[in-house]
C-alpha positions in Angstrom: 79.3 -49.2 -7.7 75.6 -48.6 -7.3 74.1 -48.9 -3.7 70.4 -49.3 -3.5 68.0 -48.2 -0.7 64.4 -47.4 0.2 62.8 -50.7 0.3 60.9 -51.7 3.0 57.5 -53.5 4.6 54.1 -51.5 3.3 50.7 -52.5 2.6 48.6 -52.9 -0.4 47.7 -49.0 -1.8 50.7 -47.5 -0.2 54.0 -45.7 -2.1 57.9 -46.2 -1.4 60.7 -44.2 -3.3 63.3 -46.3 -4.1 67.1 -44.6 -4.5 70.1 -46.1 -6.4 73.7 -44.1 -5.7 76.1 -44.2 -8.4 80.2 -43.9 -8.2 83.1 -44.7 -9.9 81.9 -43.6 -13.6 80.6 -40.3 -15.6 76.9 -41.1 -14.3 75.3 -38.6 -16.6 76.7 -40.2 -19.5 74.8 -43.5 -19.2 71.1 -44.7 -19.0 69.8 -46.4 -15.8 67.3 -48.9 -15.2 65.4 -51.0 -12.5 64.7 -54.2 -12.4 63.2 -56.7 -10.1 63.7 -60.7 -8.8 60.7 -62.0 -7.3 60.5 -65.7 -5.9 59.8 -68.1 -8.4 60.5 -65.9 -11.1 63.3 -64.7 -13.3 64.8 -60.7 -13.1 62.3 -58.9 -15.1 62.5 -55.4 -16.6 60.6 -52.3 -14.4 61.9 -49.1 -16.1 64.4 -47.1 -17.7 66.0 -43.7 -18.3 68.2 -41.9 -20.7 71.1 -40.5 -19.7 69.5 -36.9 -20.4 66.3 -37.8 -18.1 64.2 -36.9 -21.6 63.4 -40.3 -22.2 61.6 -43.3 -20.2 60.6 -46.9 -20.6 58.0 -48.8 -18.5 56.9 -52.1 -17.9 53.4 -52.6 -18.7 52.7 -54.1 -15.2 53.8 -50.5 -13.6 53.1 -47.9 -16.3 50.9 -45.0 -14.3 51.9 -46.3 -11.2 56.0 -46.1 -11.2 57.9 -43.1 -12.1 61.6 -43.4 -12.5 63.9 -40.3 -12.5 67.5 -39.1 -11.7 69.8 -36.5 -10.8 72.9 -36.2 -12.7 74.2 -33.5 -10.0 73.8 -35.7 -7.4 74.6 -39.6 -9.4 71.2 -41.0 -8.3 68.2 -42.9 -10.1 65.3 -42.9 -8.1 62.0 -45.0 -8.4 59.2 -43.7 -7.3 56.3 -46.2 -7.1 52.5 -45.6 -5.8 49.4 -48.1 -5.3 51.8 -50.9 -4.4 50.7 -53.8 -5.1 51.0 -57.7 -3.2 52.4 -58.9 -6.9 54.9 -56.2 -6.8 57.1 -57.8 -4.0 60.3 -58.0 -4.8 64.0 -57.5 -4.6 64.8 -54.5 -6.5 68.0 -53.6 -8.4 69.5 -50.5 -10.3 71.4 -51.4 -13.4 74.1 -49.2 -15.4 75.2 -50.3 -19.2 78.6 -50.7 -20.0 78.1 -48.5 -23.3 76.7 -45.2 -23.9 73.4 -44.6 -26.1 69.7 -45.1 -25.9 67.4 -47.0 -27.4 64.8 -50.3 -26.8 67.6 -52.5 -26.0 67.9 -50.8 -22.6 64.7 -52.4 -21.5 66.2 -56.0 -21.5 68.8 -57.7 -18.8 71.3 -58.3 -21.2 72.2 -54.7 -21.6 73.3 -54.0 -18.1 76.9 -54.5 -17.0 76.8 -53.0 -13.2 74.3 -54.0 -10.9 73.1 -52.9 -7.5 73.2 -55.3 -4.0 69.3 -54.9 -4.7 66.7 -53.5 -2.1 63.6 -55.4 -0.6 60.1 -54.3 -1.5 57.4 -56.3 0.7 53.9 -55.4 -0.1 51.1 -56.9 2.2 47.7 -57.1 1.0 
């Protein structure tokens, strides 16, 4: 089970930190990712992190603004969002794959089996 939180209504330029707590699996063995779903768009990749935290991927649109991190002892993955823009408005979902490992495939939605319920981020201009 994945439980995401931390969304809210903010102004452009503000920051938010999203959290996702995992239960029911060995969290420290799996990559984790964040995706977002905006109105009139499909679900898009935001960021992913290796099981160890030693490697990450980011969508070009969030590089240098968002940071993904994880706390394996606390079974939690984070998404620190800075310099938020109105186009970041979306529902953000954390996701966990069915299999272990790490690679470019972790930037694709199809790699993930387990999804949180999402947390809404709204950025006003």
